[in-house]
Phi, psi and omega in degrees: 000319187293321177290332175289321185290323185295315188292318175303312179295307184297321181287324171297322179293310177294317181298322175299310187295316183291331176287321179292324180297314183293321176296328178291321184273358169297150180302141186289338184300321178276102185268095176238132182296124182281349185291326165296320182294317178297318182282329171291333174288323179292317182297308178301313180300313185295328176284324170293323172292326175292325177294315177297319183292323178301312182294320177297316185292317179292324171300313180291330168296316178297318174298320177301315177295320172295319175298318181294328180286322182294321178296316182302314174293320176295327181287316180299321177292321177297313179294325174289337175282321186285334180316300185301322182297316182294312175299322175295323185285318177297318177297327181288324178290315178307303182302321182294320179297317177301317178301310182296322179292322171304317176303310177304315180291328189266328182249317185277314182303306178303323174296325181290318183300318172308306188295321185291323171301314184297306186301323185290319180295325179291317180303305175308320179292324182295316187294307179305322175298320189277339191297316176300321177294325176291322181295316185287334179292317179299309180299317179298326176304309187286325181296316184290310180304319179297320180292324186285331179289322176299321184291325184271353183296316177297317184290330177286319180302307179296326179297318185292319177301315177295319174296330181287315179297318182297317185293319183297324184281332175275341178277333185281000000 
């Protein structure tokens, strides 16, 4: 379609230019308006350009179709030649993945399970070893808190008594 439009525009321009030149070179004695001749030249040139554009467009489409067919055939041939190599690579990778899975299942997983079991036992031993110290710290904390309350009791009692007497004197 693009070739049709280009051909029509180019043919119309050339046909109009040729008709204008012919009309200009005509004898001056014949006072004829050149516009109809130029318009006729533009139309004839556009028709001729459209025909040439149509032929060029058709030719390009045929070449494109032939090229596409050649490329498709070449692609099929390449795919056919590559298939055995790709299948071999797939089989090799598949075997390798299975081997790695077997190694992980037989060596790595048992080692990780053993390490996790050892770590859990060690944490349990640490907790058991620390329980007496935690109990002792709690009992010392309670005793210290009781001593602090006993030491502060006289000062608090005195302050409460002073506050009561001031409140009573203010209220009276």
